[in-house]
PDB file of N, CA, C and O in Angstrom:
ATOM      1  N   UNK A   1     147.760 -22.037 152.399  1.00  0.00           N
ATOM      2  CA  UNK A   1     147.375 -20.828 153.242  1.00  0.00           C
ATOM      3  C   UNK A   1     146.102 -21.218 153.726  1.00  0.00           C
ATOM      4  O   UNK A   1     145.789 -22.203 153.058  1.00  0.00           O
ATOM      5  N   UNK A   2     144.924 -20.876 154.795  1.00  0.00           N
ATOM      6  CA  UNK A   2     144.190 -20.801 155.358  1.00  0.00           C
ATOM      7  C   UNK A   2     143.216 -19.828 155.529  1.00  0.00           C
ATOM      8  O   UNK A   2     143.729 -18.830 156.034  1.00  0.00           O
ATOM      9  N   UNK A   3     142.286 -19.724 155.368  1.00  0.00           N
ATOM     10  CA  UNK A   3     141.835 -18.125 155.076  1.00  0.00           C
ATOM     11  C   UNK A   3     139.810 -18.923 155.918  1.00  0.00           C
ATOM     12  O   UNK A   3     139.395 -20.069 156.090  1.00  0.00           O
ATOM     13  N   UNK A   4     139.414 -18.025 156.083  1.00  0.00           N
ATOM     14  CA  UNK A   4     138.383 -17.451 156.623  1.00  0.00           C
ATOM     15  C   UNK A   4     138.175 -15.932 155.862  1.00  0.00           C
ATOM     16  O   UNK A   4     138.929 -14.976 155.681  1.00  0.00           O
ATOM     17  N   UNK A   5     136.711 -16.227 155.505  1.00  0.00           N
ATOM     18  CA  UNK A   5     135.584 -14.977 155.390  1.00  0.00           C
ATOM     19  C   UNK A   5     135.724 -14.253 156.115  1.00  0.00           C
ATOM     20  O   UNK A   5     135.860 -14.660 157.268  1.00  0.00           O
ATOM     21  N   UNK A   6     135.761 -13.107 155.915  1.00  0.00           N
ATOM     22  CA  UNK A   6     135.955 -11.659 157.467  1.00  0.00           C
ATOM     23  C   UNK A   6     135.279 -10.610 156.240  1.00  0.00           C
ATOM     24  O   UNK A   6     135.392 -10.549 155.016  1.00  0.00           O
ATOM     25  N   UNK A   7     134.273  -9.583 157.626  1.00  0.00           N
ATOM     26  CA  UNK A   7     133.680  -8.476 156.975  1.00  0.00           C
ATOM     27  C   UNK A   7     135.262  -7.506 157.617  1.00  0.00           C
ATOM     28  O   UNK A   7     135.958  -7.463 158.631  1.00  0.00           O
ATOM     29  N   UNK A   8     135.187  -6.896 156.337  1.00  0.00           N
ATOM     30  CA  UNK A   8     136.607  -6.264 156.496  1.00  0.00           C
ATOM     31  C   UNK A   8     136.254  -4.420 156.597  1.00  0.00           C
ATOM     32  O   UNK A   8     136.910  -3.746 155.802  1.00  0.00           O
ATOM     33  N   UNK A   9     135.287  -3.665 157.508  1.00  0.00           N
ATOM     34  CA  UNK A   9     135.255  -2.449 157.468  1.00  0.00           C
ATOM     35  C   UNK A   9     135.739  -2.565 158.735  1.00  0.00           C
ATOM     36  O   UNK A   9     136.131  -3.461 159.482  1.00  0.00           O
ATOM     37  N   UNK A  10     135.547  -1.031 158.755  1.00  0.00           N
ATOM     38  CA  UNK A  10     135.667  -0.476 159.921  1.00  0.00           C
ATOM     39  C   UNK A  10     135.279   0.804 160.787  1.00  0.00           C
ATOM     40  O   UNK A  10     134.475   1.531 160.203  1.00  0.00           O
ATOM     41  N   UNK A  11     135.490   1.039 161.465  1.00  0.00           N
ATOM     42  CA  UNK A  11     134.603   2.795 162.377  1.00  0.00           C
ATOM     43  C   UNK A  11     135.778   3.340 162.800  1.00  0.00           C
ATOM     44  O   UNK A  11     136.955   2.995 162.700  1.00  0.00           O
ATOM     45  N   UNK A  12     134.968   4.664 163.506  1.00  0.00           N
ATOM     46  CA  UNK A  12     135.606   5.388 163.926  1.00  0.00           C
ATOM     47  C   UNK A  12     134.939   6.358 164.725  1.00  0.00           C
ATOM     48  O   UNK A  12     133.835   6.738 164.337  1.00  0.00           O
ATOM     49  N   UNK A  13     135.298   6.708 165.512  1.00  0.00           N
ATOM     50  CA  UNK A  13     134.496   8.034 166.115  1.00  0.00           C
ATOM     51  C   UNK A  13     135.934   9.222 166.909  1.00  0.00           C
ATOM     52  O   UNK A  13     136.681   8.573 167.641  1.00  0.00           O
ATOM     53  N   UNK A  14     136.107   9.946 166.859  1.00  0.00           N
ATOM     54  CA  UNK A  14     137.119  10.821 167.391  1.00  0.00           C
ATOM     55  C   UNK A  14     136.765  12.380 167.787  1.00  0.00           C
ATOM     56  O   UNK A  14     136.154  13.343 167.324  1.00  0.00           O
ATOM     57  N   UNK A  15     137.285  12.133 168.561  1.00  0.00           N
ATOM     58  CA  UNK A  15     137.247  14.273 169.191  1.00  0.00           C
ATOM     59  C   UNK A  15     135.866  14.127 169.547  1.00  0.00           C
ATOM     60  O   UNK A  15     135.057  14.818 168.927  1.00  0.00           O
ATOM     61  N   UNK A  16     135.340  13.129 170.685  1.00  0.00           N
ATOM     62  CA  UNK A  16     133.857  13.307 171.647  1.00  0.00           C
ATOM     63  C   UNK A  16     132.767  13.204 170.294  1.00  0.00           C
ATOM     64  O   UNK A  16     131.617  13.558 170.554  1.00  0.00           O
ATOM     65  N   UNK A  17     133.074  12.689 168.686  1.00  0.00           N
ATOM     66  CA  UNK A  17     132.138  12.816 167.897  1.00  0.00           C
ATOM     67  C   UNK A  17     132.365  13.417 166.955  1.00  0.00           C
ATOM     68  O   UNK A  17     131.580  13.216 166.028  1.00  0.00           O
ATOM     69  N   UNK A  18     133.799  14.681 166.642  1.00  0.00           N
ATOM     70  CA  UNK A  18     133.423  15.323 165.609  1.00  0.00           C
ATOM     71  C   UNK A  18     133.472  15.130 164.815  1.00  0.00           C
ATOM     72  O   UNK A  18     132.831  15.716 163.942  1.00  0.00           O
ATOM     73  N   UNK A  19     134.224  14.234 164.621  1.00  0.00           N
ATOM     74  CA  UNK A  19     134.196  13.176 163.208  1.00  0.00           C
ATOM     75  C   UNK A  19     133.409  11.520 164.068  1.00  0.00           C
ATOM     76  O   UNK A  19     133.660  11.125 165.207  1.00  0.00           O
ATOM     77  N   UNK A  20     132.288  10.748 162.859  1.00  0.00           N
ATOM     78  CA  UNK A  20     131.907   9.626 162.644  1.00  0.00           C
ATOM     79  C   UNK A  20     131.800   9.354 161.252  1.00  0.00           C
ATOM     80  O   UNK A  20     131.479  10.113 160.337  1.00  0.00           O
ATOM     81  N   UNK A  21     132.266   7.605 161.228  1.00  0.00           N
ATOM     82  CA  UNK A  21     132.469   7.215 160.476  1.00  0.00           C
ATOM     83  C   UNK A  21     132.680   5.898 160.890  1.00  0.00           C
ATOM     84  O   UNK A  21     133.106   5.384 161.924  1.00  0.00           O
ATOM     85  N   UNK A  22     131.909   5.121 158.862  1.00  0.00           N
ATOM     86  CA  UNK A  22     131.462   3.366 159.343  1.00  0.00           C
ATOM     87  C   UNK A  22     131.999   3.319 158.534  1.00  0.00           C
ATOM     88  O   UNK A  22     132.459   4.416 158.218  1.00  0.00           O
ATOM     89  N   UNK A  23     132.490   1.782 157.300  1.00  0.00           N
ATOM     90  CA  UNK A  23     132.948   1.692 156.658  1.00  0.00           C
ATOM     91  C   UNK A  23     131.297   0.449 156.269  1.00  0.00           C
ATOM     92  O   UNK A  23     131.566  -0.297 155.328  1.00  0.00           O
ATOM     93  N   UNK A  24     130.177   0.271 156.710  1.00  0.00           N
ATOM     94  CA  UNK A  24     129.799  -0.655 156.498  1.00  0.00           C
ATOM     95  C   UNK A  24     128.929  -0.699 155.277  1.00  0.00           C
ATOM     96  O   UNK A  24     128.940  -1.567 154.404  1.00  0.00           O
ATOM     97  N   UNK A  25     127.859   0.813 155.383  1.00  0.00           N
ATOM     98  CA  UNK A  25     126.746   0.839 154.527  1.00  0.00           C
ATOM     99  C   UNK A  25     127.365   2.472 154.027  1.00  0.00           C
ATOM    100  O   UNK A  25     128.468   2.924 154.334  1.00  0.00           O
ATOM    101  N   UNK A  26     126.577   2.984 153.402  1.00  0.00           N
ATOM    102  CA  UNK A  26     126.351   4.184 152.738  1.00  0.00           C
ATOM    103  C   UNK A  26     125.464   4.908 154.028  1.00  0.00           C
ATOM    104  O   UNK A  26     125.393   6.136 154.058  1.00  0.00           O
ATOM    105  N   UNK A  27     124.808   4.097 155.066  1.00  0.00           N
ATOM    106  CA  UNK A  27     124.858   5.210 155.991  1.00  0.00           C
ATOM    107  C   UNK A  27     125.279   5.506 157.441  1.00  0.00           C
ATOM    108  O   UNK A  27     125.009   6.402 158.241  1.00  0.00           O
ATOM    109  N   UNK A  28     126.224   4.145 157.471  1.00  0.00           N
ATOM    110  CA  UNK A  28     127.593   4.394 158.161  1.00  0.00           C
ATOM    111  C   UNK A  28     128.445   5.548 157.868  1.00  0.00           C
ATOM    112  O   UNK A  28     128.828   6.494 158.556  1.00  0.00           O
ATOM    113  N   UNK A  29     128.607   5.251 156.824  1.00  0.00           N
ATOM    114  CA  UNK A  29     129.573   6.076 155.749  1.00  0.00           C
ATOM    115  C   UNK A  29     129.088   7.808 156.229  1.00  0.00           C
ATOM    116  O   UNK A  29     129.730   8.750 156.696  1.00  0.00           O
ATOM    117  N   UNK A  30     127.556   7.607 155.812  1.00  0.00           N
ATOM    118  CA  UNK A  30     127.540   9.569 156.179  1.00  0.00           C
ATOM    119  C   UNK A  30     126.592   9.336 157.896  1.00  0.00           C
ATOM    120  O   UNK A  30     125.386   9.421 158.124  1.00  0.00           O
ATOM    121  N   UNK A  31     127.473   9.104 158.605  1.00  0.00           N
ATOM    122  CA  UNK A  31     126.410   8.989 159.873  1.00  0.00           C
ATOM    123  C   UNK A  31     126.779  10.054 160.303  1.00  0.00           C
ATOM    124  O   UNK A  31     127.133  10.004 161.482  1.00  0.00           O
ATOM    125  N   UNK A  32     126.844  11.008 159.829  1.00  0.00           N
ATOM    126  CA  UNK A  32     127.041  12.734 159.792  1.00  0.00           C
ATOM    127  C   UNK A  32     126.992  13.487 159.157  1.00  0.00           C
ATOM    128  O   UNK A  32     127.901  14.242 158.815  1.00  0.00           O
ATOM    129  N   UNK A  33     125.035  13.465 158.576  1.00  0.00           N
ATOM    130  CA  UNK A  33     125.048  13.750 157.364  1.00  0.00           C
ATOM    131  C   UNK A  33     125.644  14.911 156.814  1.00  0.00           C
ATOM    132  O   UNK A  33     126.042  14.566 155.701  1.00  0.00           O
ATOM    133  N   UNK A  34     125.918  16.108 157.002  1.00  0.00           N
ATOM    134  CA  UNK A  34     126.232  17.352 156.718  1.00  0.00           C
ATOM    135  C   UNK A  34     128.201  16.632 155.900  1.00  0.00           C
ATOM    136  O   UNK A  34     128.921  17.395 155.256  1.00  0.00           O
ATOM    137  N   UNK A  35     128.580  15.204 156.177  1.00  0.00           N
ATOM    138  CA  UNK A  35     129.462  15.298 155.813  1.00  0.00           C
ATOM    139  C   UNK A  35     129.152  14.886 154.127  1.00  0.00           C
ATOM    140  O   UNK A  35     130.143  14.965 153.401  1.00  0.00           O
ATOM    141  N   UNK A  36     128.197  14.573 153.650  1.00  0.00           N
ATOM    142  CA  UNK A  36     127.985  14.299 152.016  1.00  0.00           C
ATOM    143  C   UNK A  36     127.666  15.857 151.410  1.00  0.00           C
ATOM    144  O   UNK A  36     127.273  16.025 150.256  1.00  0.00           O
ATOM    145  N   UNK A  37     127.893  16.952 152.354  1.00  0.00           N
ATOM    146  CA  UNK A  37     128.183  17.635 151.427  1.00  0.00           C
ATOM    147  C   UNK A  37     129.672  18.464 151.925  1.00  0.00           C
ATOM    148  O   UNK A  37     129.756  19.559 151.369  1.00  0.00           O
ATOM    149  N   UNK A  38     130.847  18.151 152.858  1.00  0.00           N
ATOM    150  CA  UNK A  38     132.204  18.288 152.657  1.00  0.00           C
ATOM    151  C   UNK A  38     133.430  17.848 151.815  1.00  0.00           C
ATOM    152  O   UNK A  38     134.038  16.779 151.767  1.00  0.00           O
ATOM    153  N   UNK A  39     133.655  19.492 150.914  1.00  0.00           N
ATOM    154  CA  UNK A  39     134.451  19.062 150.258  1.00  0.00           C
ATOM    155  C   UNK A  39     135.782  17.863 151.011  1.00  0.00           C
ATOM    156  O   UNK A  39     136.231  16.845 150.485  1.00  0.00           O
ATOM    157  N   UNK A  40     136.112  18.431 152.297  1.00  0.00           N
ATOM    158  CA  UNK A  40     137.667  17.455 152.303  1.00  0.00           C
ATOM    159  C   UNK A  40     136.668  16.010 153.077  1.00  0.00           C
ATOM    160  O   UNK A  40     137.674  15.312 153.208  1.00  0.00           O
ATOM    161  N   UNK A  41     135.967  15.451 153.427  1.00  0.00           N
ATOM    162  CA  UNK A  41     135.188  14.152 153.775  1.00  0.00           C
ATOM    163  C   UNK A  41     135.193  13.863 152.590  1.00  0.00           C
ATOM    164  O   UNK A  41     135.775  12.780 152.537  1.00  0.00           O
ATOM    165  N   UNK A  42     134.814  14.252 151.289  1.00  0.00           N
ATOM    166  CA  UNK A  42     134.560  13.674 150.101  1.00  0.00           C
ATOM    167  C   UNK A  42     135.922  13.475 149.698  1.00  0.00           C
ATOM    168  O   UNK A  42     135.993  12.312 149.302  1.00  0.00           O
ATOM    169  N   UNK A  43     136.964  14.001 149.611  1.00  0.00           N
ATOM    170  CA  UNK A  43     138.362  13.395 149.403  1.00  0.00           C
ATOM    171  C   UNK A  43     138.620  12.573 149.835  1.00  0.00           C
ATOM    172  O   UNK A  43     138.792  11.525 149.212  1.00  0.00           O
ATOM    173  N   UNK A  44     138.857  12.786 152.011  1.00  0.00           N
ATOM    174  CA  UNK A  44     139.081  11.447 152.451  1.00  0.00           C
ATOM    175  C   UNK A  44     138.544  10.472 151.810  1.00  0.00           C
ATOM    176  O   UNK A  44     139.247   9.465 151.889  1.00  0.00           O
ATOM    177  N   UNK A  45     137.220  10.270 150.961  1.00  0.00           N
ATOM    178  CA  UNK A  45     136.718   8.868 150.719  1.00  0.00           C
ATOM    179  C   UNK A  45     137.187   8.872 149.576  1.00  0.00           C
ATOM    180  O   UNK A  45     137.336   7.667 149.371  1.00  0.00           O
ATOM    181  N   UNK A  46     137.577   9.473 148.546  1.00  0.00           N
ATOM    182  CA  UNK A  46     138.014   9.166 147.614  1.00  0.00           C
ATOM    183  C   UNK A  46     139.660   8.974 147.776  1.00  0.00           C
ATOM    184  O   UNK A  46     140.192   8.226 146.956  1.00  0.00           O
ATOM    185  N   UNK A  47     140.196   9.378 148.421  1.00  0.00           N
ATOM    186  CA  UNK A  47     141.523   8.595 148.495  1.00  0.00           C
ATOM    187  C   UNK A  47     141.343   6.948 149.605  1.00  0.00           C
ATOM    188  O   UNK A  47     141.949   5.883 149.481  1.00  0.00           O
ATOM    189  N   UNK A  48     140.727   7.182 150.197  1.00  0.00           N
ATOM    190  CA  UNK A  48     140.368   5.483 150.672  1.00  0.00           C
ATOM    191  C   UNK A  48     139.563   4.370 149.329  1.00  0.00           C
ATOM    192  O   UNK A  48     139.460   3.144 149.334  1.00  0.00           O
ATOM    193  N   UNK A  49     139.154   5.252 148.410  1.00  0.00           N
ATOM    194  CA  UNK A  49     139.025   4.356 147.428  1.00  0.00           C
ATOM    195  C   UNK A  49     139.989   3.846 146.798  1.00  0.00           C
ATOM    196  O   UNK A  49     140.031   2.643 146.541  1.00  0.00           O
ATOM    197  N   UNK A  50     141.127   4.896 146.376  1.00  0.00           N
ATOM    198  CA  UNK A  50     142.074   4.844 145.597  1.00  0.00           C
ATOM    199  C   UNK A  50     143.278   4.002 146.301  1.00  0.00           C
ATOM    200  O   UNK A  50     144.101   3.532 145.515  1.00  0.00           O
ATOM    201  N   UNK A  51     143.431   3.813 147.367  1.00  0.00           N
ATOM    202  CA  UNK A  51     144.061   3.107 148.347  1.00  0.00           C
ATOM    203  C   UNK A  51     143.601   1.751 148.467  1.00  0.00           C
ATOM    204  O   UNK A  51     144.379   0.931 148.954  1.00  0.00           O
ATOM    205  N   UNK A  52     141.816   1.188 147.892  1.00  0.00           N
ATOM    206  CA  UNK A  52     141.999   0.007 147.816  1.00  0.00           C
ATOM    207  C   UNK A  52     141.969  -0.205 146.036  1.00  0.00           C
ATOM    208  O   UNK A  52     141.358  -1.010 145.334  1.00  0.00           O
ATOM    209  N   UNK A  53     142.629   0.568 145.806  1.00  0.00           N
ATOM    210  CA  UNK A  53     142.859  -0.277 144.231  1.00  0.00           C
ATOM    211  C   UNK A  53     144.079   0.174 143.847  1.00  0.00           C
ATOM    212  O   UNK A  53     144.394  -0.109 142.691  1.00  0.00           O
ATOM    213  N   UNK A  54     144.969   0.890 144.592  1.00  0.00           N
ATOM    214  CA  UNK A  54     146.579   1.090 144.587  1.00  0.00           C
ATOM    215  C   UNK A  54     147.315   0.133 145.498  1.00  0.00           C
ATOM    216  O   UNK A  54     148.459  -0.248 145.252  1.00  0.00           O
ATOM    217  N   UNK A  55     146.721  -0.187 146.405  1.00  0.00           N
ATOM    218  CA  UNK A  55     147.860  -0.265 147.406  1.00  0.00           C
ATOM    219  C   UNK A  55     147.516  -1.988 147.288  1.00  0.00           C
ATOM    220  O   UNK A  55     148.037  -2.452 148.302  1.00  0.00           O
ATOM    221  N   UNK A  56     147.093  -2.743 146.774  1.00  0.00           N
ATOM    222  CA  UNK A  56     147.226  -4.303 146.331  1.00  0.00           C
ATOM    223  C   UNK A  56     148.345  -4.877 145.476  1.00  0.00           C
ATOM    224  O   UNK A  56     148.518  -6.064 145.199  1.00  0.00           O
ATOM    225  N   UNK A  57     148.976  -3.973 145.158  1.00  0.00           N
ATOM    226  CA  UNK A  57     150.264  -3.606 144.089  1.00  0.00           C
ATOM    227  C   UNK A  57     151.300  -3.866 144.950  1.00  0.00           C
ATOM    228  O   UNK A  57     152.451  -4.128 144.600  1.00  0.00           O
ATOM    229  N   UNK A  58     150.823  -3.783 146.271  1.00  0.00           N
ATOM    230  CA  UNK A  58     152.433  -4.002 146.847  1.00  0.00           C
ATOM    231  C   UNK A  58     152.997  -5.411 147.107  1.00  0.00           C
ATOM    232  O   UNK A  58     154.135  -5.879 147.121  1.00  0.00           O
ATOM    233  N   UNK A  59     151.322  -6.083 147.378  1.00  0.00           N
ATOM    234  CA  UNK A  59     151.972  -7.621 147.628  1.00  0.00           C
ATOM    235  C   UNK A  59     152.460  -8.410 146.525  1.00  0.00           C
ATOM    236  O   UNK A  59     152.654  -9.588 146.823  1.00  0.00           O
ATOM    237  N   UNK A  60     152.716  -8.084 145.317  1.00  0.00           N
ATOM    238  CA  UNK A  60     152.703  -9.105 143.806  1.00  0.00           C
ATOM    239  C   UNK A  60     154.299  -8.944 144.417  1.00  0.00           C
ATOM    240  O   UNK A  60     155.012  -7.973 144.670  1.00  0.00           O
ATOM    241  N   UNK A  61     154.454 -10.314 144.505  1.00  0.00           N
ATOM    242  CA  UNK A  61     155.889 -10.868 144.124  1.00  0.00           C
ATOM    243  C   UNK A  61     157.505  -9.982 143.336  1.00  0.00           C
ATOM    244  O   UNK A  61     158.690 -10.237 143.554  1.00  0.00           O
ATOM    245  N   UNK A  62     156.767  -8.729 142.237  1.00  0.00           N
ATOM    246  CA  UNK A  62     157.976  -8.305 141.500  1.00  0.00           C
ATOM    247  C   UNK A  62     157.756  -7.192 141.853  1.00  0.00           C
ATOM    248  O   UNK A  62     158.170  -6.214 141.230  1.00  0.00           O
ATOM    249  N   UNK A  63     157.066  -7.122 142.914  1.00  0.00           N
ATOM    250  CA  UNK A  63     157.278  -5.258 143.903  1.00  0.00           C
ATOM    251  C   UNK A  63     157.548  -5.319 145.479  1.00  0.00           C
ATOM    252  O   UNK A  63     157.407  -4.415 146.302  1.00  0.00           O
ATOM    253  N   UNK A  64     158.037  -6.821 145.696  1.00  0.00           N
ATOM    254  CA  UNK A  64     158.240  -7.812 147.482  1.00  0.00           C
ATOM    255  C   UNK A  64     159.637  -6.934 147.847  1.00  0.00           C
ATOM    256  O   UNK A  64     159.690  -6.807 149.071  1.00  0.00           O
ATOM    257  N   UNK A  65     160.397  -6.506 147.406  1.00  0.00           N
ATOM    258  CA  UNK A  65     162.062  -6.101 147.253  1.00  0.00           C
ATOM    259  C   UNK A  65     161.911  -4.485 147.539  1.00  0.00           C
ATOM    260  O   UNK A  65     162.802  -3.942 148.193  1.00  0.00           O
ATOM    261  N   UNK A  66     160.722  -3.655 147.025  1.00  0.00           N
ATOM    262  CA  UNK A  66     160.869  -2.457 146.578  1.00  0.00           C
ATOM    263  C   UNK A  66     160.230  -2.430 148.361  1.00  0.00           C
ATOM    264  O   UNK A  66     161.036  -2.166 149.253  1.00  0.00           O
ATOM    265  N   UNK A  67     158.774  -2.721 148.703  1.00  0.00           N
ATOM    266  CA  UNK A  67     157.909  -2.205 149.419  1.00  0.00           C
ATOM    267  C   UNK A  67     158.793  -3.194 151.065  1.00  0.00           C
ATOM    268  O   UNK A  67     158.600  -3.035 152.271  1.00  0.00           O
ATOM    269  N   UNK A  68     159.372  -3.788 150.594  1.00  0.00           N
ATOM    270  CA  UNK A  68     159.519  -4.723 151.852  1.00  0.00           C
ATOM    271  C   UNK A  68     159.534  -3.994 153.692  1.00  0.00           C
ATOM    272  O   UNK A  68     158.786  -4.034 154.670  1.00  0.00           O
ATOM    273  N   UNK A  69     160.627  -3.492 153.398  1.00  0.00           N
ATOM    274  CA  UNK A  69     160.592  -2.183 154.884  1.00  0.00           C
ATOM    275  C   UNK A  69     159.837  -1.398 154.989  1.00  0.00           C
ATOM    276  O   UNK A  69     160.007  -0.748 156.020  1.00  0.00           O
ATOM    277  N   UNK A  70     158.292  -0.822 153.889  1.00  0.00           N
ATOM    278  CA  UNK A  70     157.907   0.272 153.996  1.00  0.00           C
ATOM    279  C   UNK A  70     156.770   0.051 155.206  1.00  0.00           C
ATOM    280  O   UNK A  70     156.316  -1.057 155.493  1.00  0.00           O
ATOM    281  N   UNK A  71     156.440   1.145 155.779  1.00  0.00           N
ATOM    282  CA  UNK A  71     155.677   1.268 156.556  1.00  0.00           C
ATOM    283  C   UNK A  71     154.793   1.623 156.382  1.00  0.00           C
ATOM    284  O   UNK A  71     154.896   2.749 155.896  1.00  0.00           O
ATOM    285  N   UNK A  72     152.992   1.066 156.582  1.00  0.00           N
ATOM    286  CA  UNK A  72     152.062   2.234 156.395  1.00  0.00           C
ATOM    287  C   UNK A  72     152.127   3.498 156.233  1.00  0.00           C
ATOM    288  O   UNK A  72     151.851   3.847 155.085  1.00  0.00           O
ATOM    289  N   UNK A  73     152.460   4.541 157.140  1.00  0.00           N
ATOM    290  CA  UNK A  73     152.293   5.795 157.630  1.00  0.00           C
ATOM    291  C   UNK A  73     153.611   6.235 156.070  1.00  0.00           C
ATOM    292  O   UNK A  73     153.658   7.381 155.622  1.00  0.00           O
ATOM    293  N   UNK A  74     154.321   5.333 155.624  1.00  0.00           N
ATOM    294  CA  UNK A  74     155.376   5.532 154.583  1.00  0.00           C
ATOM    295  C   UNK A  74     155.057   5.920 153.685  1.00  0.00           C
ATOM    296  O   UNK A  74     155.159   7.048 153.202  1.00  0.00           O
ATOM    297  N   UNK A  75     154.365   4.498 153.132  1.00  0.00           N
ATOM    298  CA  UNK A  75     154.016   4.613 152.160  1.00  0.00           C
ATOM    299  C   UNK A  75     152.386   5.220 151.593  1.00  0.00           C
ATOM    300  O   UNK A  75     151.896   5.371 150.473  1.00  0.00           O
ATOM    301  N   UNK A  76     151.941   5.432 152.849  1.00  0.00           N
ATOM    302  CA  UNK A  76     150.712   6.845 152.286  1.00  0.00           C
ATOM    303  C   UNK A  76     151.005   8.161 152.472  1.00  0.00           C
ATOM    304  O   UNK A  76     150.255   9.088 152.168  1.00  0.00           O
ATOM    305  N   UNK A  77     152.458   8.293 153.137  1.00  0.00           N
ATOM    306  CA  UNK A  77     153.390   9.339 152.992  1.00  0.00           C
ATOM    307  C   UNK A  77     153.754   9.812 151.523  1.00  0.00           C
ATOM    308  O   UNK A  77     153.562  10.987 151.213  1.00  0.00           O
ATOM    309  N   UNK A  78     154.344   8.793 150.504  1.00  0.00           N
ATOM    310  CA  UNK A  78     155.106   8.621 149.742  1.00  0.00           C
ATOM    311  C   UNK A  78     153.271   8.817 148.313  1.00  0.00           C
ATOM    312  O   UNK A  78     153.316   9.851 147.646  1.00  0.00           O
ATOM    313  N   UNK A  79     152.484   8.241 148.145  1.00  0.00           N
ATOM    314  CA  UNK A  79     151.714   7.653 147.840  1.00  0.00           C
ATOM    315  C   UNK A  79     150.824   9.332 147.871  1.00  0.00           C
ATOM    316  O   UNK A  79     150.636   9.814 146.754  1.00  0.00           O
ATOM    317  N   UNK A  80     150.585   9.721 148.443  1.00  0.00           N
ATOM    318  CA  UNK A  80     150.217  10.994 148.929  1.00  0.00           C
ATOM    319  C   UNK A  80     148.718  10.801 149.571  1.00  0.00           C
ATOM    320  O   UNK A  80     148.135  11.759 150.078  1.00  0.00           O
TER     321      UNK A  80
END
């Protein structure tokens, strides 16, 4: 299988700038400085980190059958 190095960063701006976030650096994660003190935002970051740790298991051959037909939305709902 061929592969290429990639920057896997992600950014979004929602609701006319009500929420802005990017994963490139801490400066962009906290583009809106008030989020550094927001329990909801910090909880979202914890969920993103948990997803990064736990989600790769679905790619393991022994889990292929269990996750073959599971959508990302269904996976996120199942894993809370």
